[in-house]
C-alpha positions as CSV (number, residue, x, y, z in Angstrom):
1,M,0.2,-0.2,0.4
2,S,1.4,3.5,-0.5
3,E,2.5,6.4,1.6
4,L,-0.3,8.1,-0.5
5,Q,-3.2,5.8,0.2
6,L,-2.4,5.7,3.7
7,F,-2.8,9.2,3.8
8,D,-6.6,9.3,2.6
9,L,-7.2,6.7,5.1
10,P,-10.0,8.1,7.7
11,D,-8.7,8.7,11.3
12,P,-9.7,6.7,13.7
13,D,-11.9,8.3,16.5
14,P,-9.8,9.4,19.3
15,P,-10.7,7.2,22.0
16,E,-13.3,7.6,25.0
17,P,-11.7,9.2,27.8
18,A,-11.6,7.2,31.1
19,D,-13.9,9.0,33.0
20,L,-16.8,9.3,31.3
21,P,-19.4,11.9,31.9
22,P,-23.1,11.3,33.3
23,L,-25.0,10.2,30.0
24,V,-29.3,9.7,30.0
25,S,-31.7,8.1,27.9
26,V,-34.6,10.3,27.2
27,A,-38.1,9.7,25.5
28,A,-38.7,13.1,23.4
29,E,-41.7,14.0,23.1
30,V,-42.2,14.1,19.2
31,P,-43.6,11.2,17.3
32,V,-40.1,9.0,17.2
33,P,-40.4,5.8,18.1
34,R,-36.9,5.8,19.8
35,L,-34.9,6.8,22.8
36,F,-31.9,9.6,22.6
37,T,-29.0,9.6,24.5
38,Y,-27.4,13.2,26.4
39,R,-24.6,14.3,28.3
40,V,-25.2,15.9,31.4
41,P,-23.7,19.1,32.2
42,P,-21.8,19.0,35.8
43,E,-24.4,21.9,36.9
44,L,-27.4,19.7,36.2
45,E,-26.0,16.1,37.7
46,A,-27.3,16.9,41.2
47,K,-30.9,17.2,39.6
48,V,-31.1,14.3,36.9
49,E,-32.8,11.3,38.3
50,V,-35.2,9.2,36.1
51,G,-38.7,10.2,36.1
52,V,-37.9,13.9,35.9
53,R,-38.7,15.8,32.9
54,V,-35.9,18.0,30.9
55,R,-35.6,20.2,27.6
56,V,-33.3,18.8,24.7
57,P,-31.7,19.8,21.6
58,F,-33.6,18.1,19.0
59,H,-32.7,19.2,15.6
60,G,-32.2,22.4,15.7
61,R,-35.2,23.2,18.3
62,T,-36.1,22.1,22.0
63,V,-38.2,19.8,22.5
64,S,-39.4,18.5,26.2
65,A,-38.4,14.9,27.3
66,F,-38.6,12.5,30.5
67,V,-35.4,11.0,31.3
68,V,-36.3,7.2,31.4
69,E,-32.8,5.7,31.7
70,R,-29.3,6.2,32.9
71,P,-26.9,4.6,30.6
72,E,-23.8,3.8,31.4
73,T,-22.1,4.3,28.0
74,S,-23.4,5.1,24.6
75,E,-22.7,3.7,20.9
76,V,-22.6,7.4,19.5
77,P,-18.9,8.5,20.9
78,V,-19.4,10.8,23.7
79,R,-17.9,13.8,22.5
80,K,-20.6,14.0,19.8
81,L,-23.4,13.7,22.1
82,K,-25.3,17.2,22.9
83,P,-25.8,18.4,26.4
84,L,-29.5,18.7,28.3
85,S,-30.7,22.1,28.1
86,A,-32.7,22.3,31.6
87,V,-34.1,19.6,34.2
88,L,-37.9,21.0,34.8
89,D,-38.9,19.0,37.7
90,E,-37.1,19.1,41.5
91,V,-38.2,15.8,41.9
92,A,-39.2,12.5,40.0
93,V,-42.9,12.9,38.3
94,L,-43.0,9.7,36.8
95,K,-43.0,6.8,38.9
96,P,-41.6,3.3,37.8
97,D,-45.0,1.7,37.7
98,V,-46.4,4.2,35.4
99,L,-42.8,4.3,33.4
100,E,-43.9,0.4,33.0
101,L,-47.5,1.1,31.6
102,A,-46.6,3.9,29.0
103,R,-44.0,1.2,27.7
104,W,-46.7,-1.3,27.1
105,A,-48.9,1.3,25.5
106,A,-46.2,2.6,23.1
107,Q,-45.9,-0.8,21.8
108,Y,-48.8,-1.8,21.6
109,Y,-50.8,1.3,20.6
110,R,-48.1,2.4,17.7
111,A,-47.1,5.4,19.2
112,S,-43.7,6.7,20.6
113,L,-42.8,6.6,24.4
114,G,-42.6,10.8,24.7
115,E,-45.7,10.9,23.3
116,V,-47.5,8.6,25.5
117,L,-45.9,9.9,28.8
118,A,-47.1,13.8,27.9
119,A,-50.5,11.9,27.9
120,A,-50.0,10.5,31.2
121,I,-48.2,13.4,33.2
122,P,-50.1,16.5,32.6
123,K,-47.8,19.6,32.1
124,S,-49.8,21.7,34.5
125,V,-47.8,19.5,37.6
126,G,-44.5,20.9,36.4
127,G,-41.9,21.5,39.5
128,A,-42.0,20.7,42.6
129,P,-45.1,20.0,45.3
130,R,-46.3,22.1,47.0
131,G,-47.7,22.4,51.1
132,R,-51.1,20.8,51.4
133,D,-53.6,23.5,52.6
134,P,-54.1,23.5,56.5
135,A,-57.9,23.9,55.7
136,R,-59.9,21.8,53.4
137,W,-63.0,22.4,54.1
138,V,-64.9,25.6,54.4
139,A,-68.1,26.1,56.2
140,R,-70.8,29.0,56.3
141,L,-71.1,30.9,59.4
142,P,-74.1,32.1,60.7
143,G,-74.8,35.8,61.5
144,P,-76.2,39.0,58.8
145,L,-74.4,40.2,56.2
146,P,-71.8,43.6,55.4
147,K,-73.5,46.1,53.2
148,R,-71.0,45.8,50.7
149,L,-69.9,42.2,49.8
150,G,-67.9,41.6,45.7
151,K,-69.4,39.4,43.1
152,R,-66.9,36.7,43.9
153,Q,-68.3,36.9,47.5
154,F,-71.5,36.8,47.3
155,A,-71.3,33.7,44.7
156,A,-68.9,32.2,47.1
157,L,-71.5,32.6,50.2
158,E,-74.0,30.9,47.6
159,E,-71.9,27.7,47.2
160,L,-72.3,27.4,50.8
161,E,-75.8,27.7,51.4
162,Q,-76.0,24.1,51.3
163,G,-73.6,23.0,53.3
164,A,-69.5,22.7,53.8
165,R,-67.7,22.4,50.8
166,P,-64.7,21.0,50.2
167,Y,-61.5,23.4,49.7
168,T,-60.7,21.9,46.1
169,D,-64.9,22.2,45.0
170,L,-65.2,26.2,45.9
171,R,-61.8,26.7,43.5
172,A,-62.9,24.8,40.7
173,A,-66.1,26.7,41.1
174,G,-63.5,29.6,40.2
175,I,-63.2,31.2,43.3
176,P,-60.1,32.6,44.2
177,P,-58.1,31.6,48.1
178,H,-57.9,35.7,49.0
179,V,-61.9,35.8,48.9
180,L,-62.3,32.8,51.0
181,A,-59.8,34.4,53.2
182,R,-61.2,37.7,53.0
183,L,-64.8,36.2,54.1
184,E,-63.0,34.3,57.1
185,E,-61.7,38.1,58.0
186,L,-65.6,39.2,58.1
187,G,-66.4,36.0,59.8
188,L,-68.8,34.9,57.7
189,V,-66.7,31.3,56.7
190,T,-65.1,28.8,58.8
191,Q,-62.3,26.5,57.4
192,H,-61.8,23.1,59.1
193,A,-58.8,20.4,58.6
194,S,-61.5,17.9,57.5
195,A,-65.7,17.8,57.1
196,P,-67.8,19.1,59.5
197,G,-69.9,16.5,60.9
198,D,-67.4,13.8,59.6
199,D,-68.2,11.9,62.7
200,E,-71.6,11.3,60.6
201,V,-69.5,9.3,58.2
202,A,-72.1,7.8,55.7
203,Q,-73.3,4.3,56.7
204,P,-73.2,1.8,54.3
205,P,-76.5,-0.3,53.5
206,E,-77.1,-3.6,54.4
207,L,-75.9,-5.8,51.5
208,T,-77.6,-8.2,49.1
209,G,-77.2,-11.9,48.5
210,E,-75.9,-11.0,45.1
211,Q,-73.6,-8.3,46.5
212,R,-72.2,-10.9,48.6
213,L,-71.8,-13.5,46.4
214,V,-69.7,-11.0,44.1
215,L,-67.9,-9.9,46.7
216,A,-66.4,-12.7,48.6
217,P,-64.0,-13.8,45.6
218,L,-63.3,-10.3,45.2
219,L,-62.2,-9.8,48.7
220,K,-59.9,-13.0,48.7
221,Q,-58.6,-11.8,45.6
222,I,-57.8,-8.2,47.1
223,D,-56.5,-10.0,50.6
224,E,-53.9,-12.4,48.6
225,G,-52.7,-9.5,46.2
226,R,-53.1,-11.3,43.3
227,S,-54.0,-9.7,39.6
228,G,-57.1,-11.0,37.5
229,A,-60.8,-9.1,36.1
230,T,-63.8,-9.7,37.2
231,L,-66.9,-8.5,34.7
232,L,-69.7,-7.3,37.4
233,F,-72.7,-7.8,34.8
234,G,-75.3,-5.8,36.7
235,V,-78.2,-4.6,35.9
236,T,-79.1,-0.8,36.3
237,G,-79.8,0.2,40.1
238,S,-78.5,-3.2,40.7
239,G,-75.9,-1.8,43.7
240,K,-72.8,-1.7,41.5
241,T,-71.4,1.3,43.4
242,E,-72.1,-0.3,46.7
243,V,-69.8,-3.6,45.6
244,Y,-66.9,-0.5,44.3
245,L,-67.2,1.3,47.7
246,R,-66.6,-2.2,49.6
247,A,-63.7,-3.4,47.9
248,I,-62.3,-0.3,47.9
249,E,-62.9,-0.3,51.4
250,R,-61.2,-3.2,52.0
251,T,-58.0,-2.2,49.5
252,L,-57.6,0.7,52.1
253,S,-57.9,-1.2,55.1
254,L,-54.1,-2.7,53.8
255,G,-52.6,0.3,53.5
256,K,-53.0,0.1,49.0
257,G,-54.5,2.9,47.0
258,A,-57.2,2.6,44.1
259,I,-58.1,3.8,40.6
260,V,-62.0,4.6,39.6
261,L,-62.6,5.8,35.7
262,V,-65.8,7.0,35.1
263,P,-66.7,7.6,31.4
264,E,-67.6,11.0,31.3
265,I,-66.0,14.4,33.4
266,S,-70.0,15.4,34.0
267,L,-70.3,11.8,35.8
268,T,-67.3,12.6,38.7
269,P,-68.7,15.1,40.8
270,Q,-72.1,12.7,41.5
271,T,-69.4,10.0,42.1
272,L,-66.9,11.9,43.9
273,A,-69.9,13.0,46.8
274,R,-70.5,9.0,47.5
275,F,-67.1,8.3,47.5
276,R,-66.1,11.3,49.7
277,A,-68.7,10.7,51.9
278,R,-67.5,7.0,52.7
279,F,-64.2,7.9,52.5
280,G,-63.6,11.7,53.4
281,E,-60.4,13.2,51.9
282,T,-58.3,10.4,51.0
283,V,-60.4,11.0,47.8
284,A,-59.2,12.4,44.7
285,I,-60.5,14.0,41.6
286,L,-58.3,14.0,38.3
287,H,-59.2,15.3,34.9
288,S,-58.3,17.4,32.2
289,Q,-61.0,19.9,32.6
290,Q,-59.6,20.7,35.8
291,K,-57.8,24.1,36.3
292,G,-53.9,24.3,36.2
293,Y,-53.8,24.9,39.7
294,D,-56.7,22.7,41.2
295,R,-54.9,19.6,39.2
296,R,-51.4,20.0,40.5
297,K,-52.4,20.1,43.6
298,E,-54.9,17.0,43.7
299,W,-52.2,15.2,40.9
300,W,-49.5,16.0,43.9
301,R,-51.4,14.6,46.8
302,V,-51.9,11.6,44.7
303,H,-48.3,11.2,44.3
304,Q,-47.2,11.9,48.2
305,G,-49.9,9.0,49.5
306,E,-51.9,11.9,50.3
307,A,-54.9,10.7,48.4
308,R,-55.4,7.4,48.2
309,V,-58.2,6.7,46.0
310,V,-58.7,8.6,42.4
311,I,-62.0,9.5,40.0
312,G,-62.1,10.1,37.0
313,P,-62.5,10.0,33.4
314,R,-59.8,7.6,31.1
315,S,-56.9,10.0,32.1
316,A,-56.9,8.8,35.4
317,V,-55.7,5.3,34.6
318,W,-52.3,7.1,34.5
319,S,-52.3,8.2,38.0
320,P,-49.2,8.1,40.3
321,V,-50.7,6.1,42.8
322,S,-48.6,4.1,45.1
323,D,-49.3,0.7,46.2
324,L,-51.9,0.2,43.6
325,G,-54.3,-2.4,45.0
326,L,-57.5,-2.1,43.0
327,I,-58.6,-0.5,39.4
328,V,-62.1,-0.4,39.2
329,V,-63.6,0.8,35.8
330,D,-67.3,1.9,35.5
331,E,-69.2,1.4,32.6
332,E,-66.4,-0.6,31.0
333,H,-68.6,-0.7,27.7
334,E,-68.1,3.2,27.0
335,N,-66.7,4.5,23.8
336,T,-65.2,7.5,26.0
337,Y,-62.9,5.2,27.1
338,K,-61.3,4.8,23.8
339,Q,-58.4,8.2,23.0
340,E,-59.2,9.1,19.6
341,N,-56.1,11.4,19.0
342,N,-52.5,10.1,19.3
343,P,-51.8,7.8,21.2
344,R,-55.3,6.3,20.5
345,Y,-55.2,3.9,23.9
346,N,-57.9,2.1,25.6
347,A,-58.2,3.0,29.4
348,R,-60.1,0.0,30.1
349,D,-57.5,-2.4,28.3
350,L,-55.0,-0.7,29.9
351,A,-56.4,-0.9,33.3
352,V,-56.1,-4.4,33.3
353,V,-52.8,-4.3,32.2
354,R,-51.5,-2.0,34.7
355,G,-53.6,-4.2,37.0
356,Q,-51.6,-7.4,35.8
357,Q,-48.3,-5.3,36.1
358,A,-49.4,-4.2,39.5
359,L,-50.7,-7.6,41.0
360,A,-54.0,-5.7,41.6
361,P,-57.7,-6.6,41.3
362,V,-59.2,-5.1,38.4
363,L,-63.2,-4.8,38.2
364,L,-65.3,-3.8,35.1
365,G,-69.0,-3.1,36.0
366,S,-71.3,-2.5,33.6
367,A,-75.1,-3.4,32.9
368,T,-75.1,-3.8,29.3
369,P,-70.6,-5.4,28.9
370,A,-68.9,-4.8,25.4
371,L,-69.0,-7.8,23.6
372,E,-65.4,-8.6,23.9
373,S,-65.1,-8.0,27.6
374,W,-68.7,-10.6,27.9
375,R,-67.0,-13.5,25.8
376,N,-63.9,-12.7,28.0
377,A,-65.9,-13.8,30.9
378,R,-67.6,-16.3,29.5
379,T,-64.5,-18.2,28.7
380,G,-62.9,-17.4,31.7
381,R,-60.5,-15.0,31.4
382,Y,-62.3,-12.9,33.4
383,R,-64.4,-13.7,36.9
384,L,-68.1,-13.3,35.8
385,G,-70.3,-11.5,38.8
386,R,-74.3,-10.9,38.5
387,L,-76.3,-8.2,40.0
388,M,-79.6,-9.2,38.6
389,K,-82.0,-7.3,41.1
390,R,-82.2,-3.8,42.3
391,P,-81.8,-3.1,46.2
392,G,-85.0,-2.9,48.4
393,G,-87.3,-4.8,45.4
394,A,-87.1,-1.4,42.9
395,K,-88.1,-3.2,39.7
396,L,-86.8,-1.9,36.3
397,P,-89.1,0.2,34.2
398,R,-91.3,-1.4,31.4
399,V,-90.2,-0.5,27.9
400,R,-93.0,0.5,25.6
401,I,-91.9,0.7,22.0
402,V,-93.4,2.9,19.8
403,D,-93.8,2.7,15.7
404,M,-93.0,6.2,14.9
405,G,-93.9,4.8,11.4
406,R,-97.5,4.2,11.9
407,E,-97.5,7.1,14.7
408,W,-96.8,9.6,11.5
409,A,-99.5,7.7,9.3
410,E,-102.3,7.8,12.3
411,V,-101.9,11.5,13.8
412,K,-101.8,14.8,10.9
413,R,-99.2,16.7,11.8
414,A,-97.7,14.4,14.1
415,S,-95.3,15.5,17.3
416,L,-92.1,14.7,17.9
417,L,-93.2,13.1,21.1
418,S,-95.6,10.0,20.6
419,R,-99.5,10.2,22.1
420,L,-98.1,7.3,24.7
421,L,-94.5,9.4,25.6
422,V,-96.9,12.6,26.2
423,R,-99.4,10.4,27.9
424,E,-96.5,9.4,30.2
425,A,-94.9,12.1,31.1
426,K,-98.2,14.1,31.6
427,L,-99.0,11.5,34.4
428,S,-95.2,11.6,35.9
429,L,-95.2,15.7,36.3
430,E,-98.8,15.4,37.9
431,R,-97.3,13.4,40.6
432,K,-94.5,15.5,41.1
433,E,-92.0,13.4,39.3
434,R,-89.4,13.9,36.6
435,V,-88.8,13.5,32.9
436,L,-85.9,12.9,31.6
437,L,-85.6,12.5,27.3
438,F,-82.7,11.7,25.5
439,Q,-81.9,12.7,21.8
440,N,-78.8,12.0,20.3
441,R,-78.1,14.9,18.4
442,R,-77.5,18.9,19.5
443,G,-78.8,21.4,17.9
444,Y,-82.4,22.7,16.7
445,T,-82.5,21.0,13.4
446,T,-79.6,18.6,12.1
447,Y,-79.8,20.0,8.6
448,L,-81.1,22.5,6.3
449,Q,-82.4,20.7,2.6
450,C,-84.0,22.4,-0.6
451,K,-87.1,20.8,-1.4
452,A,-86.7,21.3,-5.2
453,C,-83.3,20.3,-5.9
454,G,-82.3,18.3,-2.9
455,F,-79.4,20.2,-1.9
456,V,-78.3,19.8,1.8
457,L,-76.1,22.6,3.2
458,K,-72.7,21.5,4.0
459,C,-69.3,22.7,5.8
460,K,-67.1,24.3,3.0
461,T,-63.9,22.6,4.8
462,C,-65.4,19.1,5.8
463,D,-68.0,18.6,3.8
464,I,-70.6,17.5,6.7
465,S,-74.1,18.7,7.0
466,L,-74.6,21.9,9.2
467,T,-76.6,21.6,12.4
468,Y,-79.2,24.4,12.3
469,H,-78.7,25.9,15.9
470,K,-81.7,28.6,16.5
471,R,-80.1,30.3,19.3
472,G,-77.9,32.3,17.6
473,E,-79.2,31.9,14.7
474,V,-76.4,30.1,13.0
475,V,-75.4,27.0,11.3
476,V,-72.3,24.6,13.0
477,C,-70.5,22.4,11.7
478,H,-69.5,19.9,14.5
479,F,-66.3,18.8,13.4
480,C,-64.4,21.4,13.2
481,D,-67.0,23.9,14.9
482,A,-67.5,26.6,11.8
483,H,-69.6,28.8,12.0
484,Q,-72.0,30.6,9.6
485,R,-75.5,32.2,8.7
486,P,-77.6,30.4,7.1
487,P,-79.2,30.9,3.9
488,Q,-82.4,33.1,4.5
489,D,-84.1,33.9,0.9
490,N,-83.1,31.2,-1.9
491,C,-81.7,27.8,-2.0
492,P,-78.0,29.0,-2.9
493,D,-77.2,25.9,-5.3
494,C,-80.5,26.3,-7.7
495,L,-82.1,29.7,-6.3
496,G,-85.5,27.8,-5.4
497,P,-87.3,28.3,-2.5
498,P,-85.4,28.8,1.3
499,L,-84.0,25.5,2.7
500,S,-86.1,23.6,4.9
501,Q,-85.2,22.4,8.8
502,R,-85.0,18.5,8.6
503,G,-84.9,16.6,11.9
504,A,-84.7,17.7,15.5
505,G,-81.6,18.2,18.2
506,T,-82.3,18.6,21.6
507,E,-82.8,22.4,21.2
508,R,-85.8,21.5,19.4
509,I,-86.8,18.7,21.7
510,E,-86.4,21.1,24.5
511,Q,-88.9,23.5,22.8
512,V,-91.7,21.0,22.1
513,V,-91.5,19.8,25.2
514,G,-91.9,23.3,26.9
515,Q,-94.8,24.2,24.3
516,I,-96.6,20.8,25.3
517,F,-96.0,21.4,29.1
518,P,-96.2,25.3,29.7
519,E,-96.1,24.7,33.7
520,A,-92.8,22.5,33.5
521,A,-89.9,23.9,34.2
522,V,-87.9,22.3,31.2
523,G,-84.1,22.6,30.9
524,R,-81.4,20.4,28.4
525,L,-78.0,18.9,29.0
526,D,-76.1,19.3,26.0
527,T,-72.5,20.5,24.6
528,D,-73.8,23.5,23.7
529,V,-75.3,24.4,26.9
530,I,-71.9,23.7,28.8
531,R,-70.2,26.0,26.2
532,G,-72.6,28.4,27.0
533,G,-71.2,28.7,30.9
534,E,-73.2,26.2,32.8
535,T,-71.5,23.2,33.6
536,A,-73.2,20.0,33.4
537,E,-72.7,19.3,37.3
538,E,-74.9,22.2,37.7
539,V,-77.6,21.4,35.5
540,L,-77.7,18.2,36.6
541,A,-77.8,19.1,40.4
542,R,-80.9,21.3,39.8
543,F,-82.5,18.3,38.0
544,A,-81.9,16.0,40.7
545,A,-83.0,19.0,43.1
546,G,-86.6,19.4,41.5
547,E,-85.8,22.7,40.2
548,L,-86.2,21.3,36.6
549,D,-89.1,18.9,35.9
550,V,-88.3,17.6,32.8
551,L,-84.7,17.3,30.9
552,V,-83.6,17.3,27.7
553,G,-80.0,15.6,26.7
554,T,-78.0,13.9,24.7
555,Q,-75.8,11.1,26.0
556,I,-74.3,12.9,28.9
557,V,-77.2,12.2,30.7
558,A,-77.4,8.3,29.9
559,K,-74.3,7.3,31.5
560,G,-74.8,6.7,35.3
561,L,-77.6,9.1,35.9
562,H,-79.0,8.6,39.5
563,V,-81.9,10.3,40.6
564,P,-84.7,8.7,42.2
565,A,-87.3,10.5,41.3
566,V,-87.1,10.3,37.6
567,T,-90.0,8.1,36.6
568,C,-90.6,8.3,33.4
569,V,-87.4,8.2,30.3
570,G,-88.2,9.0,26.5
571,V,-85.9,8.2,23.7
572,I,-86.7,10.2,21.1
573,S,-85.6,8.5,18.4
574,A,-83.6,5.0,18.8
575,D,-82.6,4.4,14.6
576,G,-79.9,6.7,15.1
577,S,-76.9,4.8,15.6
578,L,-78.2,1.5,13.5
579,A,-77.9,3.8,10.4
580,L,-73.8,4.1,10.6
581,P,-71.6,2.1,8.7
582,D,-70.4,0.4,11.7
583,F,-70.4,-3.5,12.6
584,R,-70.8,-2.3,16.3
585,S,-74.0,0.0,15.6
586,S,-76.7,-2.9,16.4
587,E,-74.3,-3.1,20.2
588,R,-74.4,0.7,20.4
589,T,-77.7,1.0,20.1
590,F,-78.4,-2.0,22.3
591,Q,-76.4,-0.1,25.3
592,L,-77.5,3.3,24.6
593,I,-81.6,1.9,25.0
594,A,-80.5,0.0,28.2
595,Q,-78.7,2.2,29.9
596,V,-80.8,5.2,29.5
597,A,-83.9,3.2,30.2
598,G,-82.6,2.1,33.4
599,R,-82.0,5.6,34.5
600,A,-86.1,5.2,35.1
601,G,-87.3,3.9,38.3
602,R,-84.6,3.8,40.3
603,G,-86.2,5.0,44.2
604,T,-89.1,3.7,45.3
605,R,-91.4,4.6,42.4
606,A,-92.4,2.5,39.5
607,G,-90.4,3.8,36.1
608,V,-91.7,3.5,32.3
609,T,-89.4,4.0,29.4
610,V,-90.8,5.0,26.1
611,V,-88.8,4.4,22.7
612,Q,-89.9,5.6,19.9
613,T,-88.1,4.0,16.5
614,F,-88.7,2.9,12.8
615,T,-87.7,0.4,13.0
616,P,-89.8,-1.5,15.9
617,E,-88.9,-5.4,15.1
618,H,-85.1,-5.1,15.0
619,F,-83.3,-7.5,17.5
620,A,-81.1,-5.0,19.0
621,I,-84.3,-2.4,20.3
622,K,-86.7,-5.6,20.9
623,A,-84.2,-7.4,23.4
624,A,-83.2,-3.8,24.7
625,A,-86.3,-2.9,25.3
626,E,-87.1,-6.6,27.4
627,H,-84.2,-6.4,29.2
628,R,-82.3,-9.3,27.6
629,Y,-78.8,-8.9,27.1
630,E,-77.7,-12.3,27.0
631,A,-79.8,-12.9,24.1
632,F,-78.9,-10.0,22.5
633,A,-75.0,-10.8,23.4
634,S,-75.7,-14.6,21.6
635,E,-77.4,-13.4,18.5
636,E,-74.8,-11.0,18.2
637,L,-71.7,-13.2,18.9
638,V,-72.6,-15.4,16.1
639,Q,-73.2,-13.0,13.3
640,R,-69.2,-11.3,14.3
641,E,-68.0,-14.9,14.6
642,A,-69.1,-15.5,10.8
643,L,-67.6,-12.2,10.0
644,A,-64.5,-12.2,11.5
645,Y,-65.0,-9.4,13.9
646,P,-64.2,-8.5,17.4
647,P,-63.8,-10.8,19.5
648,F,-63.1,-13.4,17.4
649,G,-60.3,-11.1,15.3
650,R,-58.2,-7.8,16.1
651,L,-59.0,-5.0,13.5
652,L,-56.2,-2.5,12.7
653,K,-58.1,0.9,11.0
654,V,-55.4,2.6,8.6
655,L,-56.6,6.1,7.4
656,V,-54.9,7.9,5.4
657,R,-55.6,11.7,4.7
658,G,-54.1,15.1,2.7
659,P,-55.3,17.8,0.5
660,H,-54.8,16.0,-2.8
661,E,-57.6,13.1,-3.1
662,E,-55.7,11.4,-6.3
663,Q,-52.6,11.3,-3.9
664,V,-54.7,9.7,-0.9
665,A,-56.2,7.5,-3.1
666,A,-52.9,6.4,-4.6
667,Y,-51.2,5.9,-1.4
668,A,-53.7,3.8,-0.1
669,A,-54.3,1.5,-2.3
670,H,-50.2,1.0,-2.1
671,L,-50.5,0.1,1.5
672,C,-53.5,-2.2,0.4
673,A,-51.1,-3.8,-1.9
674,V,-48.2,-4.0,0.7
675,L,-50.9,-5.9,3.3
676,E,-52.3,-8.2,0.1
677,A,-48.7,-9.5,-0.6
678,L,-47.9,-10.6,3.2
679,P,-47.3,-14.1,3.5
680,E,-50.4,-16.3,3.6
681,G,-52.7,-16.3,6.9
682,A,-50.8,-13.2,8.5
683,V,-53.9,-11.5,8.1
684,T,-57.6,-13.6,7.2
685,G,-59.1,-10.0,5.4
686,V,-58.4,-6.5,4.4
687,L,-61.4,-4.2,3.4
688,G,-60.8,-1.3,1.3
689,P,-59.1,1.3,0.3
690,A,-62.5,2.9,0.1
691,A,-63.1,6.7,0.8
692,S,-63.9,7.1,4.9
693,P,-67.4,7.4,5.4
694,R,-66.4,11.1,6.4
695,A,-64.5,11.8,3.2
696,Y,-63.4,15.3,4.0
697,L,-62.7,16.6,6.9
698,A,-60.5,20.0,7.8
699,N,-59.8,20.7,4.2
700,K,-58.5,16.7,3.5
701,F,-59.5,14.1,1.8
702,R,-60.0,10.8,3.9
703,Y,-59.5,7.3,2.7
704,Q,-59.3,3.8,5.0
705,L,-58.2,0.7,5.2
706,L,-59.7,-2.4,7.5
707,V,-57.5,-5.1,8.2
708,K,-58.9,-7.9,10.3
709,A,-56.1,-10.4,11.5
710,S,-54.7,-12.4,14.9
711,A,-53.1,-10.3,17.4
712,G,-49.8,-11.8,15.5
713,G,-51.4,-10.5,12.2
714,V,-51.7,-7.6,13.6
715,R,-48.0,-7.1,14.4
716,A,-47.1,-8.3,11.3
717,A,-49.7,-5.6,8.8
718,L,-47.8,-3.0,11.4
719,A,-44.3,-3.5,10.7
720,A,-45.2,-3.7,7.0
721,L,-47.2,-0.8,7.0
722,E,-44.8,1.4,9.1
723,A,-41.2,0.3,6.4
724,E,-43.3,2.2,3.8
725,K,-41.8,5.5,3.1
726,L,-44.8,8.6,3.5
727,P,-45.2,10.5,0.4
728,A,-45.0,14.7,1.1
729,H,-48.1,16.3,2.2
730,V,-49.7,12.9,3.1
731,E,-50.8,11.4,6.8
732,R,-51.1,7.9,7.5
733,I,-52.8,6.8,10.9
734,L,-52.6,3.2,12.7
735,D,-55.3,2.9,14.9
736,V,-55.0,-0.8,16.8
737,D,-58.4,-1.9,17.9
738,P,-60.4,1.1,16.5
739,F,-63.7,1.7,18.4
740,H,-65.2,4.0,15.8
741,L,-64.8,3.1,11.7
742,L,-66.5,6.3,10.4
């Protein structure tokens, strides 16, 4: 070899120094499924530990990341590693068991670990824990009011009219600490370290025979620290919550903690009241709608072990509970447990995984279990507990089906409320009982259409029909929230007659009820009401207290609402979910009817539910009306097995979207070819590619594929799809175990 050739050889890397600087591997909050290694500068070394958040340089910018490992060596030469920019936490916010769960979720749902951890740890947590407030409860003191009080001071006193309230509840109601401090100076309120009357803790009711049978093996499981899921199949009002409370009581007696998942944020205050009455201040509430200060304070109470029971929606599955001994998932069938943006996890399934990792039992409760859970229970993967009777002898409501096709044929200018529903509601109101009406569409009318040419007014960016809202005189896209004024005169397409209003939402139902029952106090609960400034908790409290005689609502009122005075329930249109192009449409229809019907007759008075439908012979509607869940499940499972749908197979939804339809369609077809080229037997079927049922949203065309496979087949499909390069301006979304196919 010549000297010239030797001269041209690259210099070898200089040897690594004997004493390597400390290193960290971090999960950055970016959609890249790998860890990154950084050097720790000497000035930050004392602050760095596994579980803290840091800022790191990343491709010309600085991003947040979580320290997840402390490696001793690096494959990349240390001199090429970049240093950390900053340490954001004084103590570790990420506990080892939460990190273990996040690693599993990142792998299973195909998200980066950093994205999963960002969903698990609220950004508002920041920094270090602050001292707990010495006073936790606030009570009104008797005495005259001063002549001058501020608006917020009056508001605070009004909040306390019904009795003492937890300090955190007042903060959630928008009352700042200085207002309470001033009222205390004036001698108008007092603050206590515990709830006044704590000696009068609510006494638990006597258990029924069914409840004791369900609890016995569960309590043994808790005592022995064994994992495993129990499906608590109980009819509405059968006392499932009391089973939860007794199981948590045993868990706390062993020095362990519990997580209780509920499907809706609006239900957490109602659930919180029952749990705090039993367990006091050891109960914390966590959800994404809390103000930053309140969420931070509650989260640190849990992290430090001051609160041992956490109640919240799906994000509460990540709660930093120490010595976790039990997880409860109430209304386990609800679709709200599935997160529809990245990371697309199902909190119910994550609860089962976390229970396995923590050696903690998981209790799944529902009157209408998801068919996946039901089959797991029937095949022995889950233990099955049954509660088929309501305590105290209360009966399940009578359910009567009204054929609206026949109704409209027999009654000229028929109302949106059938004759039977009007009659039953009138009887309940005359007895000073309450009426609940369910319509799963908000707004006044669901769309505007031209009688002459059939034109339907749609959103310009989503190609979705616009919903007319009478309040405000606007049409709204319920996907992108675009607002505009509706055409006042001619059809904008054919210049013919004005557009006609079609369909009916909750706003219109509220108006019709007010006209039929002018003496009744009618309220409404939907997203529009909540956005208007009134909280769901306030509306439900008014309804429970009797300030409202009739409540019209969307799905919010169908989930766990317990108002014993409700004796009449009306399902305005039971067919809405049946027409959806989704294999779960029958299951959702059954669940909605059964759950809404179960709101009636939960006290000592008998209840009736009126179901209005154009398909009265559909087996899901008939089975729900007859309270025959097992018959419905048996028939539906036969159809699922024949088509290899869950629970007899796994699904992967592949959504491709972008601004150019031809490009999106071509890439979706390419991915289909990739899947079809997999070895025989890897997947059992590929449906598509086809335009999504919602083919154009937010200025993007959408095409999708649906892959049917075994668990191993889904992994093979994911690996093949992830190996394909993405074209410019095209997004590919992989949804493992999708809940919605639209």
